N, C-alpha and C positions, 0 to 999 in steps of 0.2 A: 509869607510862605511862597516858595517858587512854584512855577507851572509844573514842573517835574514832580514836586511832592504832592501837590494837588491831585496830578493823573494817578499817582501811586495810591492815593488814598480812595480815589474813585475805583481803582482798579481792584484794590483789595476789597471795597464794599461789594462790588459786583460779583467777585469770586464767592464771597460769603452768602450773597443771595443765592447765586448759581448751587453752591454745595447743599444749602437749606433745601432748596427745591429739589435736588438730586435725591437727598435723604428721604424727603417726603413721598416721592416717586418709588424708592426702593421699598420704603416701608408699607406702601399699599400692595406693591408687588408681592412681598413676602407674605402678607396677610390673605392676599388672593390665593398664594399656593395651598394655604390651609383651608380653602373655603369648601373643600370635600369633606371635612371633618364635621361640617354641620348638614352635609346632603341628605336629602330623603334616599330610599332605596326600594328597590321591586324585591320583595321577600321571595316570591315564587310565582311563575306563571307557566302555565301549560296550554297546549291545543288539543282540542278532541274534535272527533267525528260525531255529529249529532243530527239526525233526521236528514243525512245528505248534505249537510253543511259544516265546514270547520268553524269551530267557536273558540274563543279565548277566554280564559278565567285567569285572574291575578290577585295576588295580595301585596298591597303597597304600604310601606312604613313610611309615613309623612313626618318630616322633622320641622318642628315650629321652635326656632330660635326664641331666646327670650325677647329680641326686638320684635319679632313677628309676633308673638303671644301678647306682648304688652299693646301693640298697635291694634291687634283683634279685640282685646279687652276694652279698648277706647273706641270701639266703633268702626275701625277701619275694615272695609271688606278685603279678603284676600282671594286671589285667584288661582287656581291650579289647572293644568291642562294635562290630560293623560293622551301621549301620542302613541299610536299604533301603526305599524307598518308590517306588510307582508312582502317578502323580497323573493325573487327567483334568483337563485346562486349561479353565477356564470364564471367560467375559468379565465375566460381571456377578456371579455368586456366587463365593466361594471355592473354590479348586481342590478336586476330590474325590479322596480318597486310595482306591485301589482295593486296593493292596497295601501292608502294612505289616510287614516281617520284621526279625529280628536274627540275627547269627551272634556268638557270643560266645566269645573265646579267653582261657584262663589260661595264662601263661607263668611258670616257676619254675626257679630253678637249684638243683640239688641238689649240695652242695660234694662229700659223700663219693663220689659216683659220678661227679663231674666231668661232669654232663650236663645238659642243658636240656631241660624237659619241657613239652609244649606241650598242652592238652586243649581240644577244641573242646567247649565247654560245651553247645552246641545239639544234637551229634550223640552226645556222649560218647566220640568216638574221641580216643585219647591217641597222641602221637608223642614219640620220644625223639631227641635231637640231641647230636652231640658239640661243636658249635660255636654261639654265639649268632648267627650270620649264617645258618647253615642253619635255625634254628628261626624267625627272622624272615621267611626266604624263603617257608617255608609260611604264614605268617600274611599275606603281603603279596600274594599272587596269589589272586584269586577267578576261578574259571573255569567258565563256563557255569552260573551260578546260576539255577535255574529260577524264573520270576516269574508267568506265567499263560499260558493257552492263546490262540492268535491268534483262536478263535472268540468269545472274550469281548469284543472291543473292535470298535469301527468307527472306522477311521481316515478315513472318508470325511466323518464327522459330527463328530469331535471330534479334538482334538490331546492327545497323551499324552507324558509324559516321566517318566523315572526320576530318582531323587535318591539318593545314596549319600554317606555320611559314617562317619569312625571316632571313637568316643567312647572317652577313657580314663575308666575306671569309679572315680573317687576314693573313692566310698562303700564299695568292696570292699577298700580298704587297712586294715590293722590299725588298731583304735581311736586309738591313741597318735599315729599319722601323720595322720589325718585332718584336725583344725584346721589343721596345717601345711600339708597339700595344698591347702586352699582359700584360703590367704593367699599361699604361696610361688608365684610365676609359673613356677618349673622343674617345676611339677606341672599346668599347663596345656597338655596335650598333644593335645587333641582337634583334629579338622580341621573345615574348613567343609564345606557341602554341596557337592556336585559334581553338576551336572545334565547328562543327556543326553537328548535328544529320541528318541521311539520312531517309527520311519518305516517304511514299507511294505517 
């Protein structure tokens, strides 16, 4: 075999490897584009003035894909973070964030006890439930979460709005699962931001 033929075969092999790799990358990108199909959603959120303070209530629709449910049923703890921001809207500069808070939930199934345990990582409170639906109900409903005192804002001079979303924390998964969770769209479970204005 001539050196030229050997080089051409090597070159063809390299091209095949390159196109296989390119195909894999494009495939992963295309599946990532559909990640929002499996995303959670904020169904409703509203701000209210209560005893001189603005409070936020919200209803969240968590999406647990088949992969996430399977992991949960096998004892893997899943972590969700409710992110809440209150912003002062400005025309020229970027919006000013006045409040930036988080509520973190940990949900885990205990097979020996046949029980779902939900821990509010932010407050330390722990709740036990006989069913997944009951555990989810606790995490799904946010009631009168305090944001700030009415006296701290001037609605005549500025516009304000609250933003809320729920984030599935893939970094909290066991190490062997983390690379898979970043490539498989069944682990893209976070919601988009839901905005609601603050009114008088």
